[in-house]
N, C-alpha and C positions, 0 to 999 in steps of 0.2 A: 302455281306460284307462290305455295310450300316449299315445294322441293326447289324453284328458284331462290329461293331468300333462305334455304340452308345448307344452299352450295356455295352463295359469296358467304357467311356466317362459318362456315370453313375454310376459304379462302383468308377470312377475315382472319386468322389467328395469329397471335406474334410468330413472324418466323426468325424476326432481328435479335442481339444478344439484348435485356433488361439490362444487366448487372452494370454500374458503374465500372473500371476497371480498377478504382482504385483500391474496389475491393477487394479483389483477386486474393490469396490462401490467407484476408486475415478473419474467414467465417468461425473459422473454429475460437470456443470460449470453455478454459479448461473448470472456469467454476459452473456452466450450465449443467454439466453434464455428472461433477460430484457433488451440485446441489442436488439433484433429481435421488442419483443416489442414495445419497445421505436422505434422506426422504422417504424412499423407498422403504432399505433398508434398518438403517441404523437406530440402537438404543444412544447411543451416546455421539455427541458428533460433535468432536475438536476439530474441528475440518476449516470451516467459512471464517472468516474472520469478526465474528458480532459479539459481543460479551451479552450473557446471561440472566445478568443482574441491572436491576434499574441504574439509570442516571441516577447523579445524585436528587436528592426532595427538592432545595433550592432552586434547580434549573425549573423540574418539574413545576412550581410552585410560580416560575415564569410564567412556562406555557401557559401554566391557566389563569394570571393575569392577564394575558394577553388578547386568550379565548372568550369568557368576561367579563372585563373592564369596559370603562365607556370612553374608548375611543376604537369606534366605529372604523375608523381607515385603518386599522394593523386586517382587516378584511379583504382589505383591497392592492390593486396594485402601490410600490412604493416603489422608488429611485431603482433607478435599471441595473443599476453597476454598483448596490448593495445598500439599505437601507441606511437612513441615516447614523440613526443613534449605533448604528456596529461597526461603520467604516470609524464612526468619529473613537468610539473602546480602542479597538482594532489598530488604529496607527497611534492612538496612545500610548497603549501597553507595546507592544510591537518596535516602538520610539525605544519606549525605555530599554528593551534587553537589547536594540540594535548599538543604540545611545547615539542618534537624531534624531532628527524633529520631523514625522514625514506628516504627506499632506492625506484628509480623509478622502479627498475628494481626487485626488492624480495616484497615490501609491497606494490605496487598497482596492481590490474590486471584490465583489458575495460572486460568490458562486455557487452549481449545482453539486457540493460535493467536492470533495477534492478534483475528482473522477472528471468533474467537466473541468476546472482550473488547468489537468493535467494539455486536456483537446484544445481546451484556446491556449496552450502554447505551441500546440506542435503544427495548430494551423494556423497561428498568426506568427510564428517563425521561422519555420522549416518550408524551404522549396524545392520545389523539383531538382532531384540531386543534392543534394543536401546533405551532409554524412553528421548521423548523433550516436556521440556516447555512448552505450548504455553497459554498464557492469553489473554483473551475473556472479548469482541468482539475481534478477529481477523483477518488481511487480510488472505481472503474462502482460497487461496493457500499454508499456512501454513500446515495442515491438509493434505491434498493430498499427497502434496509433502516427507511428512516425511511419507508417510506411502509407496510411492512408493520404498523410502529408505528401506523401511524392518523396518522403527519405532514403537514405539507406539506415539502416542501423549498424551498429560498428561495433563487433563487443568486444569484452574484456573483462576476465575472470580475475573473482576473487581464491587465492588457491591456499587451500589449508595448509598447515604445516601441524607436524602430532605435535602432541607436549610431551612434557621428559617428566620420569619421575610415574610414568602409569595414571596420571591426573586424566579427570576428566576432560574434551579440548570445550573450548572457550569460542565463544561468535568472533573473539577480539584474533584467535586466530588461521583466524580468512581474512589474507590481508592482498593487496597485490603490487605486483610486483610493476619500479617504479618504469624500469627501463621500459619491457611491456604497455605500460600502460603509452609511454612516451612516444611511442610508435604507432600510437592508432592516429595522433594527430597529425592531422595535415591540411591543404589546401585548400579540401573540401569540406571542411568538419565545423559545424555552424554552432554546435551546441554539446554537452555532455549531463548526462540523466545523474544527477548524486543525490540517494534516498539513503539515509540518517536521522533517527533510527532505520537499520534497514529489514525492508520486508524480501524473505522470507524467516535469513538468517538471527536478526537479533543484534546483530552489529553495530555499535556503534562509530563512528569514524573518529578516529586520534585527531587532535590539533598535528599531527606532525603529517596523517594521510595528507586531511583538508590543507596546508601547503602545499604537498605533494600537486594536489588538482587545481588547487587557487597560482602557482606557479604557471602551471602550464596551459591555464584561460587567457591568463594578463597574454603570456606568454605569445600565442597561435591569433589571441584575438575574436575569443570565443564568448560565450554564452552558458550561464547553467543554469540550470531548471532544477532547485532541490526541493524536493520530494521532505518536508517534513512535518507530518503528519503526526509521529509518534514522538514529536518531541518533549513532551510532560512523562514519557513511561521509559525511566532510562534506571534501571537498579544499580547497587554495591557502588552509591557515589559517585557514578561518574561525570560527569557533566558532557550534556548537546553543545553543542559547537556551535554557531550560524555562521556556514562559509560567507555571506554575505557582508557579516562584520572583521570577515579580514581583508587585507589593504588590495587594494585594484580591485572587488571582487561588487560593493556592492552597485555596482554600472551597470554591470552585466547579471546580475541572480536575478531570476524568479524565485520568490520564496512560497509555497503550497502546502494550506495547515487546512486540520480541519476539527470541526467543531463534534462530528461520530467521532471520535479518537480520545480530544479531548474532555469532553464531556459526558462520555461513556451512553452516549446517543447518536449511532450511526445510519439509521431510520430516516432522521432529520432532514439529512444533505442538506448539510449547509460549510461550505467551503471558499475558500477566497486563496488570493494573491494579494503577496507585500512586494514589490518592489520601483522602480525608480518608470515615471511617467513616460522614459522614451520606449520602455518596453511595454508594461501595461497599459499604450491607449490605442494598441495594437492588438492586443489581447481582449480589451473593448469592444472593440471593431468587430470578432467572430460571436462576441458574448451575445452581443445587441440583434446578430443576424439568424442565432439560434434559439435558447432559449427564452432567453431576456431579464428573467429575473426571481429569485429563489421566493420561499413560502415567506413570504410578509412576516406572517407572526413566530413564526421561524424563526427569523432575524433575530427580530424583540428580543426573543426568549434570548439567545445566547446572545446579546448585547448586555442585559443583563448577569447573566451569571460573569462575564469578562468583569461587568462593574464590580460586583463581588472579586471578584479574584485579585484584578488590581490593589481592591482596599487590607488584601487580607493578603495582598503577593508576598514569599518567604516566609511567611509565619504557620503553624502548625495547625491550624483549622483550615489552609487551605485545600480545597480539593487539587490541584500539582501539587501539593505534598504531600497527601494519603492515598488518593487511586495510583502511583508506585510503590509504593511499601503495602499496597494490601495486596499488589499484581503481584510482587519481587516475593512475598507467601506464595502466590499458589504456586511461580514459578519453581520455586529452591521443593513443592511439595509434587510436581511434578517430573524434574529433576530426578527427586528418587522413586520416586515410585518407576519411571523407565529404568532410571540403572537397577533395581533392583531384580529386572524379568529379562535381562540383558537383554536389553532394547538402549546404542549408549547416546544420554542426548549431548548434544553441544548446546552447554550452559550461555544462553542469550545475552546480552549484555543491557537491552533492550526492549520494544517493541508488546504486543502480545502473542508471541509465536516462539517456539522453540523447536529446535531437527533435531531430530533421533535420526540412531544408522541402523539399520534393517539386516546386519549383516547378517546376523545368530539368527536370525527368522525364515533365512529364507529356503531354510529345507520346508518349510510350510509349504511352502508355493512355489510346487517345480519351473523351471526357467523354461523358457518355449524357444529354438534353438531359431536362428533368424528371422525371427521376431519384428517387426518394426516400435511396436509398442517398448519403453522402458519398462527394467524389470521395476523401480516403485512404482510401477502407473500401474499395471498390474497386480501387484502385490496391495496397495490400497485397495485397487478393487475387490481382490477377493475377500481381504480384512475385512471393510463393510460389511460383504453379503455374507460371511461366513460365520462372523465374530459380533459384529455389530457393530463395532468403533471407528467413524468417520475419520478419515484426516486425509492430506494432501501430498502427493506426489514432488520430492523437489523438481525433477525434472523439470515440471511445469512452470518454471522457474528460468530457464536454458531453451536459449537459439537449441535451432535443431543440428549446427551439427556440432553441439555440444550436454547435449541430452546424456546420452549413455555413457559421458565420465564422470558423474551424479546420480547415478542410477539406483542406489541404494539406500538413500535417506527418505524422509517424509517429515511432515512442517503438523505438528499439532499447536492451534490454539490452547491457553491457559487463559484466559480471560473467561472463565468461569465460574459458576455460583459452586462451594464447596463437595455439594452432594452430588454436582454433574462431576468434578475431578476424582469426586470418590467412586461412583457409579465406574468411569476409566479403569479407574486404579484396580475395582473388581474381574473387568474382562482382563484386565492383564493377566491378577493372578492363576484365575481360573488357566488362565491359556499357556501358563509356564506349568501350571501345573498338568497338564494333559498332554507337557514334551517332556518331561521328565518323567512320569507316571509308565513302568513298564507297559 
């Protein structure tokens, strides 16, 4: 009898495929691999994009008030599409920025970080066979999320132009070719993904560039998914222009924001979408059938943070004024540090990130002929294992077809404590001395 049951159990083992087809080709993730490497080997982690300094005191105090206060309902479910105090202040705040009246119940939806906001956009708006234009380099989840929705990513690269007079390159020197961009639009195009300020380059798209994109969106009647999580982190007096504010764009744009980047609290996972109800109603359908809602207490604290910032808008005490000033100093310090050792930085106009050219360090990591792995990926792995410094290869932000065209750059995160950046500088200086010593 036991032998009979064993025989049946062996026969009962599933042989049919279990993986859904939509997951094919989306199983690899750069962060899983590099976060593990950084945790194992790094003395200094300038790879993953999160601050190692705390959120502002007023935000932590808001969280503690919510946690310890008399309103016990803050420990329970709240409205699925956003805690009422948060959607109300977001509607007020972004209404001011966009110059229009926003309905908190229909023009705003709160998500589990900007990441889930992106997922809702692609699942709700992209159909089988739809094309989605993605500007390279791009935040790496755009491509697999489009594919999981049944869409076809269509890539168009920002092309670097060498600066004159031997100056350091800026992220502004990476530009779209207008004719090349226009050629990517077709009858199958459903949406374009815009990320400004851009991760990984730190590029802040100019009004002229945004008007080019907006004109094509209107001409071809397509949607714009506008990832603006770094909207407050803009340097050197640059302006962050919201594409939804341009003519003809409000009705076809979904704006995505992040409390993690706005208030230096990435682990809270509070994000949002802002846009017309005709688009957000479909995102709400995906949202209610996936995560339902984001943590109530975190939403309450973020609402209080935005209330403070609305009262201080544009004033010196505003966190949205103070944080970019602090980060610009950190950026400049890392630029000088990298330039001094021969890694040529591309000066970012915004974000947490700085991309550097590693060409002068390639002699340390021999090339491997016929390797499928881009050079910068092997370099970054070698660097964390042998020097203890973690960074992310730029090729991770490109499609397979274009990875090897941009494989001599790596991305650093400068949203770190001064002590962290100093420790990184010490590693680089020691490395330079080793290279130059006989």
